C-alpha positions in Angstrom: 79.3 110.2 111.6 80.5 108.6 114.8 82.3 105.2 114.8 81.5 102.6 117.4 84.3 102.3 119.9 85.1 98.7 118.8 86.3 99.9 115.4 89.5 101.8 115.4 91.0 103.6 112.5 94.4 102.4 111.8 96.7 104.6 109.8 99.4 103.1 107.8 102.8 104.6 108.3 104.5 105.5 105.1 108.2 104.6 105.0 110.5 106.2 102.6 112.3 104.0 100.1 115.6 104.5 102.0 114.1 103.2 105.2 112.9 100.0 103.4 116.4 99.1 102.2 118.3 100.1 105.3 121.9 99.3 106.0 120.8 96.3 108.2 119.6 94.4 105.2 116.2 93.7 106.6 113.5 93.3 104.0 109.7 93.4 104.4 108.0 90.5 106.3 111.2 89.7 108.2 113.0 88.3 105.2 116.8 88.6 104.8 118.8 88.5 101.6 120.4 85.2 100.7 124.0 84.8 101.7 125.8 82.9 99.0 129.2 83.0 100.7 128.4 80.0 102.9 127.0 76.9 101.3 123.7 75.5 102.8 123.9 72.3 104.9 123.8 69.1 102.9 120.8 66.9 103.7 121.7 63.3 104.6 120.8 60.6 102.1 117.8 58.5 103.0 118.2 54.8 103.8 116.5 52.5 101.2 113.2 50.9 102.1 113.3 47.3 103.5 113.1 44.6 100.9 109.7 43.2 100.2 109.2 39.6 101.2 107.2 36.7 100.0 104.8 37.2 97.0 105.4 40.9 96.6 109.1 40.5 96.3 108.9 37.9 93.6 106.0 39.4 91.6 107.9 41.8 89.4 110.9 39.5 88.6 108.6 36.6 87.8 106.4 38.7 85.6 109.4 40.0 83.7 110.7 36.5 83.3 107.4 35.1 82.1 107.0 38.0 79.6 110.5 37.6 78.1 110.2 33.7 78.1 106.9 33.9 76.2 108.3 36.3 73.7 111.4 34.1 73.0 109.2 31.0 72.7 106.9 32.6 70.2 109.8 34.0 68.3 111.5 30.6 67.8 108.4 28.4 67.6 106.1 30.4 65.2 103.5 28.6 63.1 103.8 29.2 59.4 100.0 29.1 59.1 99.8 32.4 61.0 101.2 34.2 57.9 98.3 32.7 55.8 95.8 33.8 58.5 97.0 37.4 58.6 97.2 37.6 54.9 93.6 36.6 54.7 92.7 39.1 57.4 94.5 42.0 55.6 92.9 41.1 52.2 89.4 40.6 53.7 89.4 36.9 53.0 87.4 34.2 54.9 89.5 33.3 57.9 87.3 30.4 58.8 87.8 28.6 55.4 89.8 25.4 56.2 89.9 24.1 52.6 93.7 24.9 52.4 94.4 22.6 55.4 95.2 19.3 53.6 95.5 17.1 56.7 92.0 17.8 57.9 90.5 17.6 54.4 92.0 14.2 53.8 91.0 12.9 57.2 87.4 13.9 56.6 87.3 12.1 53.2 88.8 8.9 54.6 86.3 8.8 57.5 83.3 9.1 55.2 84.3 6.1 53.0 
Protein backbone atom coordinates (compact mmCIF):
# COMPACT_ATOMS: atom_id res chain seq x y z
CA UNK A 1 0.00 0.00 0.00
CA UNK A 2 1.48 3.28 -1.04
CA UNK A 3 1.43 6.29 1.25
CA UNK A 4 0.65 9.75 -0.02
CA UNK A 5 3.72 11.96 -0.28
CA UNK A 6 2.40 14.35 2.43
CA UNK A 7 2.62 11.64 5.11
CA UNK A 8 6.11 10.66 6.06
CA UNK A 9 7.07 7.84 8.29
CA UNK A 10 9.16 8.95 11.16
CA UNK A 11 11.29 6.51 12.96
CA UNK A 12 12.10 6.99 16.54
CA UNK A 13 15.71 6.66 17.40
CA UNK A 14 16.33 4.48 20.36
CA UNK A 15 18.87 5.80 22.77
CA UNK A 16 20.65 3.55 25.12
CA UNK A 17 20.29 4.20 28.84
CA UNK A 18 23.87 5.41 28.98
CA UNK A 19 23.23 8.08 26.38
CA UNK A 20 20.18 9.41 28.27
CA UNK A 21 22.25 10.02 31.41
CA UNK A 22 25.35 11.34 29.80
CA UNK A 23 28.23 13.05 31.54
CA UNK A 24 26.91 16.47 30.54
CA UNK A 25 23.96 16.13 32.92
CA UNK A 26 21.37 16.89 30.23
CA UNK A 27 18.02 15.31 30.90
CA UNK A 28 15.12 14.76 28.49
CA UNK A 29 13.14 17.82 27.38
CA UNK A 30 16.10 20.12 27.98
CA UNK A 31 15.87 19.85 31.78
CA UNK A 32 18.94 20.03 33.96
CA UNK A 33 19.41 18.70 37.49
CA UNK A 34 18.95 21.15 40.35
CA UNK A 35 22.15 22.65 41.67
CA UNK A 36 21.82 22.92 45.44
CA UNK A 37 25.29 24.40 45.97
CA UNK A 38 24.10 27.92 45.06
CA UNK A 39 20.97 29.34 46.76
CA UNK A 40 18.23 30.72 44.51
CA UNK A 41 17.80 34.48 44.30
CA UNK A 42 15.53 35.93 46.96
CA UNK A 43 12.42 37.67 45.64
CA UNK A 44 11.98 41.23 46.90
CA UNK A 45 9.14 41.84 49.34
CA UNK A 46 6.06 43.49 47.93
CA UNK A 47 5.05 46.96 49.01
CA UNK A 48 1.77 47.13 50.95
CA UNK A 49 -1.32 48.38 49.13
CA UNK A 50 -2.26 52.01 49.62
CA UNK A 51 -4.64 52.68 52.51
CA UNK A 52 -8.32 52.87 51.73
CA UNK A 53 -9.84 56.26 52.20
CA UNK A 54 -13.26 57.51 53.15
CA UNK A 55 -16.07 55.07 53.89
CA UNK A 56 -14.14 51.90 52.96
CA UNK A 57 -11.33 52.73 55.34
CA UNK A 58 -13.67 53.20 58.29
CA UNK A 59 -16.14 50.38 57.61
CA UNK A 60 -14.30 47.51 59.34
CA UNK A 61 -13.14 49.46 62.43
CA UNK A 62 -16.59 51.00 62.92
CA UNK A 63 -18.31 47.62 62.51
CA UNK A 64 -15.97 46.04 65.07
CA UNK A 65 -16.55 48.90 67.51
CA UNK A 66 -20.34 48.72 67.10
CA UNK A 67 -20.37 44.94 67.61
CA UNK A 68 -18.19 45.06 70.73
CA UNK A 69 -20.06 48.06 72.18
CA UNK A 70 -23.42 46.33 71.67
CA UNK A 71 -22.13 43.19 73.38
CA UNK A 72 -20.83 45.16 76.37
CA UNK A 73 -24.10 47.10 76.64
CA UNK A 74 -26.18 43.93 76.58
CA UNK A 75 -23.90 42.22 79.08
CA UNK A 76 -24.15 44.97 81.68
CA UNK A 77 -27.76 46.08 81.06
CA UNK A 78 -29.60 42.79 80.76
CA UNK A 79 -33.28 42.61 81.64
CA UNK A 80 -34.16 40.05 84.34
CA UNK A 81 -37.44 39.30 82.56
CA UNK A 82 -35.49 37.69 79.73
CA UNK A 83 -34.71 34.75 82.04
CA UNK A 84 -38.45 34.21 82.58
CA UNK A 85 -39.07 34.48 78.83
CA UNK A 86 -36.45 31.85 77.92
CA UNK A 87 -37.58 29.59 80.75
CA UNK A 88 -41.08 29.67 79.24
CA UNK A 89 -39.68 29.00 75.77
CA UNK A 90 -37.68 25.99 76.98
CA UNK A 91 -40.57 24.48 78.92
CA UNK A 92 -43.12 25.16 76.19
CA UNK A 93 -45.08 27.72 78.18
CA UNK A 94 -47.13 30.58 76.78
CA UNK A 95 -44.68 33.38 76.02
CA UNK A 96 -47.47 35.88 75.34
CA UNK A 97 -48.99 35.49 78.82
CA UNK A 98 -48.49 38.84 80.61
CA UNK A 99 -50.29 37.97 83.89
CA UNK A 100 -46.97 37.83 85.73
CA UNK A 101 -46.25 41.46 84.85
CA UNK A 102 -47.69 43.23 87.93
CA UNK A 103 -47.27 46.80 86.67
CA UNK A 104 -49.38 46.33 83.54
CA UNK A 105 -51.96 44.26 85.40
CA UNK A 106 -52.44 46.91 88.10
CA UNK A 107 -52.60 49.74 85.59
CA UNK A 108 -55.36 47.99 83.66
CA UNK A 109 -57.47 47.52 86.78
CA UNK A 110 -57.13 51.15 87.85
CA UNK A 111 -58.10 52.38 84.39
CA UNK A 112 -61.29 50.33 84.36
CA UNK A 113 -62.59 51.67 87.69
